[in-house]
C-alpha positions as CSV (number, residue, x, y, z in Angstrom):
1,Q,14.3,-2.3,-13.9
2,V,12.5,-2.6,-10.5
3,Q,9.0,-4.1,-10.7
4,L,6.2,-4.1,-8.2
5,V,3.3,-6.4,-8.7
6,E,0.1,-5.8,-6.6
7,S,-2.6,-8.3,-5.9
8,G,-5.6,-8.9,-3.6
9,G,-7.9,-6.1,-4.7
10,G,-11.6,-6.7,-5.5
11,L,-15.1,-6.0,-4.4
12,V,-16.0,-6.1,-0.7
13,Q,-19.1,-5.0,1.2
14,P,-18.9,-2.1,3.7
15,G,-17.4,-3.4,6.9
16,G,-15.5,-6.2,5.2
17,S,-11.8,-6.9,4.9
18,L,-9.3,-7.3,2.2
19,R,-5.6,-8.0,2.2
20,L,-3.4,-6.5,-0.5
21,S,0.1,-7.8,-1.3
22,C,2.9,-6.3,-3.3
23,A,5.8,-8.4,-4.6
24,A,9.0,-6.5,-5.4
25,S,11.7,-7.7,-7.9
26,I,14.5,-6.5,-5.7
27,D,15.7,-6.7,-2.1
28,I,13.6,-4.3,-0.1
29,A,15.5,-4.5,3.1
30,G,17.6,-1.4,2.4
31,I,14.9,0.7,0.9
32,Y,14.2,3.9,2.8
33,S,10.4,3.6,2.7
34,V,7.9,1.1,1.4
35,G,4.2,1.3,1.6
36,W,0.8,1.9,0.0
37,Y,-1.0,4.9,-1.5
38,R,-4.5,5.2,-3.0
39,Q,-6.2,7.3,-5.6
40,A,-10.0,7.7,-5.7
41,P,-11.7,9.0,-8.9
42,G,-11.3,12.7,-9.2
43,K,-8.9,13.0,-6.2
44,W,-5.2,13.2,-5.6
45,R,-3.2,10.2,-4.8
46,E,-2.8,10.0,-1.0
47,I,-0.7,8.1,1.5
48,V,-2.3,5.1,3.2
49,A,0.5,3.5,5.2
50,T,4.3,3.4,5.0
51,I,7.2,1.7,6.8
52,I,10.3,3.9,7.1
53,N,13.8,2.5,7.7
54,G,12.2,-0.9,8.4
55,H,10.5,0.0,11.6
56,L,8.8,3.4,11.7
57,I,5.2,3.0,10.6
58,H,3.0,5.8,9.5
59,Y,-0.7,5.6,8.9
60,A,-3.1,8.1,7.4
61,D,-5.4,9.3,10.2
62,S,-8.4,7.9,8.4
63,V,-7.2,4.3,8.4
64,N,-5.4,4.2,11.8
65,G,-6.7,1.3,13.9
66,R,-8.2,-0.5,10.9
67,F,-5.4,-1.0,8.5
68,T,-2.1,-2.8,9.1
69,V,1.0,-2.6,6.9
70,S,3.8,-5.1,7.0
71,R,6.8,-6.1,5.1
72,D,8.6,-9.4,4.7
73,T,12.3,-8.9,3.7
74,A,12.7,-12.7,3.0
75,K,10.0,-12.7,0.4
76,N,10.4,-9.0,-0.6
77,T,6.7,-8.3,-0.1
78,I,4.7,-5.5,1.4
79,D,1.2,-6.3,2.6
80,L,-1.7,-4.2,3.6
81,Q,-4.5,-5.7,5.8
82,M,-7.6,-3.6,5.5
83,N,-10.5,-4.1,8.0
84,N,-13.9,-2.4,8.4
85,L,-13.7,-0.9,4.9
86,K,-15.8,2.0,4.0
87,P,-17.4,3.0,0.7
88,E,-15.4,6.1,0.5
89,E,-12.2,4.0,0.5
90,T,-13.0,2.8,-3.0
91,A,-9.9,3.6,-5.0
92,V,-6.9,2.2,-6.9
93,Y,-4.3,1.2,-4.4
94,Y,-0.6,1.5,-5.3
95,C,2.5,-0.1,-3.8
96,N,5.4,2.3,-3.5
97,L,9.2,2.1,-2.9
98,D,11.0,5.4,-2.0
99,Y,14.8,5.3,-2.1
100,G,15.0,8.5,0.0
101,Y,17.9,10.9,0.1
102,P,19.8,11.8,-2.1
103,T,18.0,10.4,-5.1
104,D,14.4,10.5,-3.9
105,H,13.7,8.0,-6.6
106,Q,10.4,6.3,-6.3
107,V,8.9,3.1,-7.9
108,W,5.2,2.5,-8.3
109,G,3.2,-0.6,-9.0
110,Q,0.5,-0.7,-11.6
111,G,-2.3,-0.4,-9.0
112,T,-5.1,-2.7,-7.8
113,Q,-8.7,-1.7,-7.7
114,V,-10.5,-1.9,-4.4
115,T,-14.3,-1.3,-4.5
116,V,-16.3,-1.1,-1.3
117,S,-20.0,-1.4,-2.1
118,S,-23.1,-3.3,-1.1
């Protein structure tokens, strides 16, 4: 069974930075999409950043220019560097693997809490 383990969440002041890391138990090189989502209280889970086919990177408009997603296929990790964080970005952040067509199978991590507050 594929496992994703996130780390790096915590409490940060507005304007601060955090780096999230996700360790996968499998080789991620051939996975269609890897990335990060988040879910704030009372809201739907939303995409933050994804890497498709190893090189196409998509960011949510709200984080573009402040967040950077990367993957390391040697270590099988997916990282998310978050800068200039805002209070409204307080949420549980989830790592995601998407196997794409034809299975559309997805794997989720357990989530890591990010709290942006003074």
